[in-house]
KOLTORKE-208461 format. One line per 2 residues: number of its first residue (from 1); their letters; for each residue y, x, z of C-alpha. Coordinates in pm, whole numbers, plus 50000, padded with zeros to 5 digits. Each point is the difference from the previous one (the first is absolute). Example, Ala and Ser with C-alpha at 12.3 -4.5 7.8 and 13.67 -1.06 7.14 Angstrom:
<rs>
1> AS> 49550/51230/50780 | 50344/50137/49934
</rs>
This chain:
<rs>
1> MT> 28931/10008/10898 | 50300/50219/49929
3> VA> 50176/49938/49672 | 50227/50253/49837
5> VS> 50304/49860/49824 | 50128/50335/49876
7> DE> 49859/50298/50181 | 50069/50289/49768
9> SE> 50304/50222/49986 | 50145/50107/49668
11> HG> 49753/50292/50009 | 49696/49773/50040
13> EL> 49948/50089/50367 | 49961/49752/50284
15> TR> 50297/49985/50236 | 49902/49961/50365
17> AE> 50167/49737/50215 | 50029/49977/50378
19> PP> 49717/49789/50142 | 50102/49640/50072
21> SA> 50051/49880/50356 | 49705/49827/50164
23> TI> 50227/49702/50074 | 50332/49862/49880
25> VC> 50224/49716/50117 | 49946/49683/49796
27> VD> 50319/49911/49816 | 49927/49627/50021
29> CG> 49911/49947/50365 | 50059/50330/50182
31> GV> 49633/50032/50091 | 49781/50306/49955
33> AH> 49849/50060/49656 | 49702/50235/49987
35> LL> 49906/50236/49718 | 49698/49875/49804
37> TP> 49981/50260/49724 | 49803/50319/50062
39> AR> 50111/50333/49858 | 49835/50133/49685
41> DD> 49665/50178/50029 | 50180/50331/50056
43> GA> 50187/49848/50297 | 50339/50040/49834
45> WY> 50270/49760/49885 | 50192/50050/49678
47> VG> 50322/49867/49852 | 49921/49667/49834
49> DI> 49709/49910/50230 | 50011/49649/50145
51> ST> 49978/49953/50377 | 49911/49645/50103
53> YR> 50084/49847/50337 | 49907/49666/50161
55> CS> 50205/49844/50279 | 49788/49906/50299
57> DC> 50240/49717/50092 | 50093/49814/49679
59> RD> 49724/50154/49781 | 50246/50096/49723
61> RW> 49893/50287/49778 | 50228/50288/49905
63> DL> 49928/50240/49712 | 50217/50312/50012
65> VM> 50020/50269/49732 | 49992/50354/50140
67> E> 50297/50218/49907
</rs>
């Protein structure tokens, strides 16, 4: 599920964000964290969307807000 924190510009339009990386480096252990969150139904990502990652080594979860 993708959750929007604040996805509207001052004109009430959605602001697109760059798609998140499929993997990131885990801040805690240096392992590989994989993206869990799918894009919205239209396949796009917007400012304020949450991208969630899970580290395959230490199992930590990371929730990042798209900018």
